[in-house]
FITILUM-645210 format. One record per atom (N, C-alpha, C, O): x, z, y. Coordinates in steps of 0.2 Angstrom, whole numbers, plus 5000, padded with zeros to 4 digits. Example, Ala and Ser with C-alpha at 12.3 -4.5 7.8 and 13.67 -1.06 7.14 Angstrom:
residues 2
506650394972/506250394978/506650394984/507150424983/506450354989/506850364995/506450395000/506750405006/
***
This chain:
residues 393
507251635057/506751665052/506951715046/506751775045/507351675043/507651715035/507851785039/507351825039/508351795043/508651855044/508151915046/508151975044/507651885053/507251935054/506651955048/506251995049/506651915043/506151935038/506551985033/506152035030/507051965031/507552005028/507652085032/507652135029/507852065039/507852135042/507152175042/507152235040/506652145044/505952185044/505452165041/504952145044/505452165033/505152125027/504252155028/503852125024/504152205033/503552225032/503052195040/502552215043/503552155042/503252125048/502752095047/502552085042/502252085053/501652025053/502151975055/502651975058/501751905054/502151845058/501451795058/501051775054/501451785064/501051715065/501451675069/501851685073/501251605067/501451565069/500951505072/500451495069/501251475077/500951415080/501251355079/501851355077/500951285079/501351235078/500851165076/500351175074/501251115079/500751045077/500851025072/500450985069/501451045068/501351015061/501851075057/502251105060/501651065050/501951105045/501951065038/501451025037/502651085034/502451055030/502851095024/503251125026/502651095016/502951145009/503551165009/503851215006/503951105013/504751115012/504951165017/505351205016/504551175022/504551245027/504551285024/504951335026/503851295018/503951355016/504351375011/504651425009/504351335008/505051355001/505751365004/506251385001/505851355014/506651375015/506451475017/506851515018/505751485017/505751555018/505451585015/505351635018/505051575008/504651595003/504851654999/504551704996/505551655000/505951724995/505851785000/505651834997/505851775006/505751805009/504951855014/504851895018/504751815010/503751815012/503551885008/503251925011/503851895002/503451934998/503152015000/502752044997/503652035007/503352095009/503052095015/502952155018/502752035017/502552015023/501852055023/501552045018/501552105030/501152125031/500352075032/499852085029/500552025036/500051975038/500251915039/500451905045/500351865036/500451805038/499751755041/499151755039/499951715047/499351675050/499751625053/500251625055/499351565052/499751505052/499151475059/498551475057/499251455063/498751405069/498951335069/499551325070/498651305068/498851225067/498451195074/497851215075/498851155078/498451125085/498551065086/498851035081/498351025090/498350945089/498850925094/498950955098/499050875093/499550835098/499150785099/498650775097/499550745105/499450675107/499550635102/499150595103/499850625098/500050585094/499350555091/499150495090/499050625089/498450625085/497650565089/497250585093/497750515086/496950465090/496450545091/496550595087/496150535096/495550545095/494850565091/494450605089/494950505090/494250485083/494550545076/494150575072/495150545076/495250555070/495250645070/495450675076/495050695064/495050745067/495850785064/496150745060/496150845067/496450865065/496450885058/497050895056/495950885055/496050925047/496150875042/496450875037/495850815044/495850745041/496750735043/497050735038/496950725047/497550705049/498050745045/498450715041/498050805044/498550855041/498450875034/498850915032/497850845031/497650835025/497950775022/498250775017/497850715025/498450655024/498950665022/499250635017/499350715029/500050725030/500250735024/500550695020/499850805021/500150845016/499950805007/500050815001/499550755009/499350725002/499950685001/500250674995/500250635007/500850605006/501350635005/501850615002/501450705008/502050745005/502150744999/502550714995/501450774996/501550794989/501750734985/502350724983/501150674985/501550624982/502250584981/502450554975/502650584986/503050604985/503750634983/504350614984/503350694980/503950724977/504050704971/503650664968/504650724968/504850704962/504450754958/504350804961/504350744952/503950784946/504450824942/504550814936/504750874946/505250924943/505050974941/504450974940/505351024940/505151104937/505251134944/504751164946/505851124947/505851154955/505251134959/505251164964/504951104959/504651054964/503951094962/503651124966/503751084956/503151094952/503051194953/502451224954/503751234953/503751294954/503651304962/503251354963/503851264966/503851294973/503051274975/502651324978/502751224973/502151214974/501351274973/500951294976/501751274966/501351324963/501351414968/500851444969/502051434970/502151474975/501751474981/501351524983/501851414983/501451404989/500651424989/500451454993/500151394981/499651394982/499351484980/498751504981/499851524976/499851574975/499651624983/499151654984/500351594987/500351634994/499851624998/499551675001/499651554996/498951545001/498351575000/497951565005/498351614995/497751634991/497951714992/497451754990/498351734994/498351824996/497751825000/497551775003/497651905001/497251905006/497551915013/497251935018/498051915012/498451935019/498751855023/499051855028/498451805019/498651745023/498051715026/497551705023/498251675032/497651645034/497751595038/498151605043/497551545037/497951465040/497151445045/496651435041/497151445050/496651415055/496751315057/497251285055/496251295061/496451245065/496151235071/495551245072/496551225077/496251205083/496251135085/496751095087/495651135085/495551045086/495751035091/496050985091/495851065098/496151025104/496751035104/497051055100/497151015110/497551015112/498051065110/497851125111/498651055108/498951145107/499751125106/499951115101/500051105111/500751085111/501351135110/501851125106/501151185112/501551245110/501851275104/501351285100/502451275102/502651305096/502851385098/503051405103/502651435092/502951495093/503051535087/502751515082/503551595085/503451625080/503251705080/503751735082/502951715079/502951795083/502951865078/502351875076/503451905076/503451955073/503152005078/502951985083/503252075073/503052125077/503452155083/503252175088/504252135083/504652165088/504852105092/505152115097/504752015090/505351985093/504851925093/504251935090/504951865098/504551795098/505051765099/505551775102/505051705095/505351635096/504751585100/504251555098/505051585105/504551495108/505151455110/505651475112/504851385107/505351325109/505051265106/504451265105/505351225105/505151155102/505151125095/504951065093/505351195089/505351185082/504451185080/504051225082/504251135076/503751135073/503851175066/504451165065/503651205061/503551225056/503651175051/503251175046/504151145051/504251095045/505151095043/505551115048/505251075037/505851065036/506451045043/506951065045/506150995044/506550955051/506551015055/507051055057/505951015058/505951065065/506451125063/506951115067/506551165059/506751225057/507451215058/507851255060/507751135054/508351125054/508751065058/509351065057/508651035062/508650985065/508950985071/508751035074/509450955073/510150955078/509550935084/509250885084/509550985090/509350955095/508750985098/508450975104/508451025093/508051075094/508151135099/508751155100/507651155102/507851195109/507351265106/506751265106/507751325105/507351375104/507651455107/508251475106/507151495110/507251545113/506951605110/506451605107/507351675110/507051735107/507051785113/507451795117/506351815111/506251855117/505951925112/505551925107/506151985115/506152045110/505352075113/505052035117/505152145111/504452155110/503952155114/503352135112/504052175120/503752165126/503352085129/502852075133/503752035125/503451975129/503151945121/502751895121/503251975115/503151965108/502251985109/501751955107/502252045111/501552075111/501252045118/500652065119/501552015122/500851995127/500751925125/500251905127/501251885121/501051825119/500551815114/500151775114/500651875111/500151875104/499451895107/498951865106/499351955111/498851955115/498351885121/497851855121/498951895124/498651835129/498751755128/498851715133/498851755123/499051665120/498851655113/498351625113/498951665109/499051655101/498251685099/497951645096/497951745102/497351765099/496851725104/496251735101/496851695108/496551665111/496251595107/495751575106/496951565106/496651505104/496551525094/496151495090/496851565092/496551585086/495851585086/495551545083/495451635089/494751635090/494351575092/493751565089/494651535096/494251465096/494351425089/493951375088/494851435085/495051385080/494451405073/493951445074/494751365067/494251365063/494551375057/495251365057/494251395051/494751415044/494851335041/494451285042/495451345038/495851275033/496151295028/496551255025/496151345025/496451395022/495851355014/496151315010/495351365013/495051335007/495251255007/495351225002/495251225012/495351135010/496051135009/496151105004/496451155011/497251175010/497351195002/497551154999/497251224999/497051254992/496751194990/497151174985/496251154991/495751124987/496351064985/496451044979/496851034992/497150984989/497750994987/497950944983/498051044987/498651084983/498451084975/498751054971/497751104973/497451114966/497351054964/497351034958/497151014967/496850934964/497650884965/497550824966/498050894965/498750884965/498950874958/498550884953/499650854957/499850834951/500050884948/500150894942/500250934956/500550994952/500051054953/500351114954/499551044954/498851084954/498651104947/498751074941/498351174948/498051184940/497451144938/497251134932/497051124942/496451094943/496351044935/496650994935/495851064931/495751004924/495450954927/495050964932/495650894924/495250834928/494750794920/495050764915/494150814920/493750774914/493950684912/493950644916/493950674906/494050614905/493950544909/494450494910/493350554910/493250504914/493450514923/493450464926/493650564927/494050564929/494750544930/494950524936/495150544925/495650524923/495650454921/496150414922/495050434918/495050354919/494950314924/495250264925/494550344928/494650304935/495150324940/495350284944/495550374940/496250384941/496550324939/496650274943/496550314933/496950254929/496950214930/497350174929/496350194932/495850104937/496050114944/496250054945/496150144948/496450144953/497150124954/497350084959/497650174950/498350164951/498450094950/498850064953/498050064944/498149994942/497949944947/498249884948/497349974951/497049904954/497249924963/497049894968/497749984964/497749994971/498149964976/498149964982/498449914971/498849854977/498349804978/498449764982/497949794974/497549754974/496949774979/496549734982/496849824979/496049854985/496449864992/496049854997/497149874993/497549875000/497649805001/497449785007/497849764997/497649695000/497149645002/497249605006/496549674998/496049655002/495749685007/495249655008/496049745011/495849765016/496349725023/496149705028/496849715019/497449695022/497349635025/497749605030/496949595021/496549505022/495949505024/495549455022/495649565028/495049555032/495249485038/495749475041/494549455038/494849405045/494949445052/494549495053/495449415055/495449445063/495249445066/495049385067/495049475070/494449465075/494549405081/495049375083/494049385083/494149345088/494249265085/494249215088/494249265080/494249205075/493549185071/493149225067/493449095073/492749085068/492649135061/492949165056/492049135061/491849165054/492049115048/492249055049/492049125042/492449085035/491649035035/491049035037/491848995031/491448945028/491548955021/491448895018/491748995017/491649005012/491549055009/491949095009/490849075007/490549135006/490349144999/489949114996/490749194997/490949214989/490449274987/490249324990/490349264979/490249324977/490649374976/491249374976/490249434975/490749524975/491449494972/491949484975/491149484965/491849464961/492349414962/492849424958/492149364966/492449324969/493049354973/493649344973/492849394977/493249434984/493749464980/494349464981/493449494974/493749544971/494649494967/495249514967/494249444966/494849394963/495249374968/495849364966/495049354974/495549334979/496049394982/496549384986/495949444981/496449504982/496849504977/497449514978/496649494970/497149484964/497549444965/498149454963/497349384968/497649324967/498149334975/498749324974/498049354980/498549374986/499149424984/499649414985/498949474980/499249514979/500049494973/500549514974/499649444968/500249394965/500549364968/501149364966/500349324972/500449264977/501149314980/501649284978/501149364982/501649404986/501949434983/502549434985/502049464977/502549504971/502849454966/503249474962/502449364966/502849324961/503149254963/503549214961/502749244969/502549194971/502149124968/502149064970/501649174962/501249104959/500649144956/500649204956/500149114954/499549144951/499349104946/499449044947/498949104939/498549054937/497749084937/497649144935/497349054939/496749074939/496249034933/495948984933/496349084927/495949054921/495349074919/495349084913/494749074923/494249084923/493849024920/493948964921/493449054917/492948984913/492648944917/492748954923/492148904914/492048854917/491148884921/490748914918/491048854928/490648874932/490648964934/490149004936/491348964935/491449054938/491749024945/492049074947/491848974949/492048964954/492748964956/492848984962/493248934952/493848924952/493848894958/494148924963/493648804960/493648804965/493448834972/493648814977/493048884971/492848914978/493348964980/493548994985/493648984974/494149044976/494749004979/495049024984/494848954976/495548904978/495248894986/495748904990/494748864988/494348844996/494548914999/494948905004/494348974997/494449025002/495249045001/495449075006/495849034997/496449035000/496548965002/496848985007/496548915003/496748855008/496548875013/497048885017/495848895015/495648915021/495948975025/496048975031/496149015021/496749075025/497349035027/497349025033/497749005024/498148985024/498248905029/498548895034/497848865026/497848815030/497348785037/497348735040/496748855038/496548825044/496648885048/496648875054/496648965046/496849025049/497449015051/497549025057/497749005047/498649035048/498848945050/499448935051/498548915050/499048825052/499448805048/499948775051/499548825041/500148805038/500248755033/499648775031/500448715030/500448655028/500348665020/500748695016/499848635017/499448655012/499648565005/499648505007/499648594999/499748514996/499248534990/499248594988/498848504988/498348504983/498548464978/498648404979/498648484971/498748424965/498148414962/497848474961/497848344958/497248364956/497448304952/497748254954/496848304945/496748234943/496648174948/496548184954/496648104946/496448054951/495448064951/495148044955/495348084947/494648084948/494148134952/493648134954/494548194952/494348234957/494648244965/494648294968/495048174967/495348184973/494748194978/494648234983/494248134976/493648134982/493448204982/493548244987/493248234976/492848304977/493348364981/493148414984/494148344981/494348394985/494548374991/494948404995/494448314993/494348285000/493648305003/493748305009/493248315001/492648325004/492648415004/492348435009/492848455001/492848515001/493448535007/493348585010/494048495008/494448505014/494048505019/493948565022/493848455020/493348415026/492848485028/492848495033/492548515023/492048555026/492448625029/492048665033/493148645027/493348715030/493948675035/494548705036/493848625037/494448605042/495048595041/495448605046/495248585034/495948595032/496248525031/495948485028/496848525033/497148435031/497048435024/497048485020/496848345022/496848325014/497448315013/497648265017/497948345011/498448325008/498448345001/498748394998/498048274997/497948284991/498348234988/498348174991/498748244980/499148204976/498948194969/498948244965/498648134968/498548154961/498948154955/499448124955/498848194950/499348194947/499548134942/500148134939/499148094942/499348014939/499947994944/500447964942/499947994950/500547974955/501048014955/501547984955/501048074955/501448124952/501848094944/502548094944/501648074941/501948044934/502247974935/502347944931/502347964943/502447874942/503147874944/503447934945/503447824945/504147834945/504447824953/505047814953/503947824958/504047834963/503747884968/503547894974/503747924963/503148004965/503548024974/503248024980/504148044972/504448084978/503948024986/503748044991/504047974984/503747944990/503147944990/502947914995/502847954987/501947954986/501948024988/501448034993/502248074987/502148144989/502348164996/502048205000/502848134998/503048135006/502548105010/502348135015/502348045009/501748025013/501148055011/500748025015/500848085009/500348145005/500348205011/499948225014/501248215011/501248295017/501448265023/501848295027/501348185025/501548175033/501948155034/502048145040/502548135028/503248125030/503748165029/504348145030/503448235027/504048275026/504048335020/503548335016/504448365019/504048405014/504348475015/504448515011/504648475023/504648525028/503948595026/503348575027/504048645025/503648685027/502948705024/502548745026/502948665017/502248695014/502248775012/502648815010/501648785014/501748855012/501248865004/501348905000/500848815003/500448824998/500348764994/500048714996/500448774987/500248714984/499748744978/499948784974/499048714978/498648744971/498548664968/498448614971/498548684962/498548624956/497948634952/497948674947/497548594953/497048594947/497048574942/497448524942/496648584936/496848564930/497548574926/497748524922/497748634929/498548644928/498748634920/499348634917/498048634916/498348624908/498648564906/499048554901/498448514911/498848454911/499448444912/499748384912/499848514913/500748524915/500948584908/501348634908/500648564902/500848614898/501448594893/501748624889/501548524894/502048494891/502848484894/502948434898/503048514894/503748504899/504248454898/504648434902/504048414892/504448344891/504048284896/504248234898/503448304897/502948254900/503348234907/503748274910/503148154911/503448144917/503048194922/503348214927/502448214922/502248264928/502348314929/502448334934/502448354922/503048414921/503648404925/503748454929/504148354925/504748354925/504748334932/505248354936/504348304934/504148264943/503948334945/504448364948/503448364944/503248414948/503848474948/503948494953/504248504944/504848534945/505248504950/505548534955/505348434950/505848394954/505548404960/505948414965/505048404961/504648394967/504648454972/504848454978/504448504968/504448574972/505348604972/505648614977/505448614966/506248644967/506748604969/507348634970/506748554969/507248494972/507048464979/507448434982/506448484981/506348444987/505848504994/506048534999/505448514991/504948554994/505448634996/505548655002/505648644992/505948714991/506748714995/507148764996/506848654995/507648654997/507448635006/507948615010/506848635007/506848625014/506548685019/506448695025/506448745014/506448805017/506248835012/506348815006/505948895013/505748945007/505348915003/504848875005/505348934995/504748914992/504248934992/504048984994/503748864991/502948884991/502648944988/503048984984/502048954988/501748994986/501248934980/501048884982/501248954975/500748904970/500248934966/500348994964/499748904966/499048934963/498948904957/498648854959/498948894950/498748854946/497848874944/497548924944/497548804943/496748824942/496848794934/497248754932/496248834930/496148784924/495848844920/495948904920/495248804916/494748854912/495148854903/494948884899/495648804903/495848814896/496448814897/496748754897/496848884898/497648884899/497948874893/498548844894/497748874886/497848854880/497648804876/497048824874/497848754875/497648704874/497548694866/497048674864/498148714862/498448704856/498748764854/498548794849/499348784858/499748834855/499748894862/499548874868/500048954862/500348984867/500848944871/500748944877/501148924869/501748884873/501348834879/501648834885/500848814877/500448774882/500648854890/501048844894/500248894889/500148944893/500848954895/500848994899/501448944892/502148984892/502348924897/502348934903/502448874896/502648814900/502248824909/502648824914/501448824909/501248824914/501848874919/502148854924/501648934916/502049004920/502748984923/502949004928/503048944917/503948934920/503748874924/504248864928/503248834924/503348774930/503248814936/503548804942/502648874936/502448904942/503048954943/503048984949/503448984939/504149004943/504748964942/505248984939/504648904943/505248874943/505648874939/506248864941/505548894932/505948884927/506448964928/506948974924/506348994931/506549064932/506349114927/505749134929/506649134922/506549154914/506549244917/506149274914/506849264922/506849334923/506349344929/506349394932/505949314931/505549324937/505149374937/504749384942/505049434929/504549464927/505149514925/505049544920/505649534929/506049584926/505949634930/506349674929/505449654937/505249704938/504749744935/504649804935/504249694930/503849724925/504349744919/504049764913/504849744920/505249774914/505249714907/505349734901/505049654910/505149594905/505749544908/505649514913/506349544905/507049534907/506849454904/506949404908/506549434899/506449364899/505749344894/505649354888/505449314899/504749284896/504849264888/504649294883/505249224889/505349194883/505349234877/505349194872/505449294876/505549314871/504749364866/504749394861/504149334872/503649354871/503249304868/502649314866/503449244867/503049184864/503449174859/503349134855/
***
């Protein structure tokens, strides 16, 4: 393509393709300055589902491509040049929403017909097959094939310019409010996506745990942290529904996924947790914190779990502030139970701590609960640029 554009810089160029990307433009941009007219026709392929419009798919693909670019001076220059090119009056971009599998590059005096899309991969990948034809075939293809689809297509140029201008490489200026909302979205993006992924699978019974919207939002954040770190502390104030939030998590793991769970709570709360588990048809694996502090705690824990420490997926600890002292029997025994027994029998379980008072006396109360949650792995948060949590207390 570059050779032809250099030989005939004032040619017209019509391109029919299923896909295109900015990298393809970058490969020929230096030879497009003198072009008479540039027309790009984009058509639908079988890979695009019928319920999705071609415009939506292409905008999504281009958005992903731009988001994947490094923020470099060369990338910035390329996209700004592409926007300037698109704004030229002799440049047209149209969409043919119906099936169009053919690929063609039509110049004034020749045509390329073959398998290559107008993408960087299509122009360079080994295995593509394309053939050159001279003027008569070019004129026929343009008149009898390209023009027919062009007349049945719709304009796509403004939409393409808009998505480029709105990107981080574009020139659009954002209001403080828009920047604030974008910041919030980036901070909460994982939680939003997690919420969508955790929708109940079709065909299964409806949930028995109906929550308020703010509690459902909390569920998404909890799942994100359980998957990312292996543990999470829910430290909402009294009355905000920590038990209900935990029930929803327990229902998903214990009922829908049929995995093993363990609840550790003060003795006076065992009856309450037993009733709640019955309501959601989850096995009542409940161990009191008092039994955990006893001499034969491993025996009692194994009995609670049906005789085996294997395959415990989730441990919920209610009133976790009772584990704020690393010198206490219950703290030491919990660590031994999980680290030396349950985790040794398989993968490390996810752990969810519930407390309205994570700090009773000093910030170290919180630190030792986090350390128990992380099984004393001080560099657990290194992915957050915290090589050692101890230094922050």
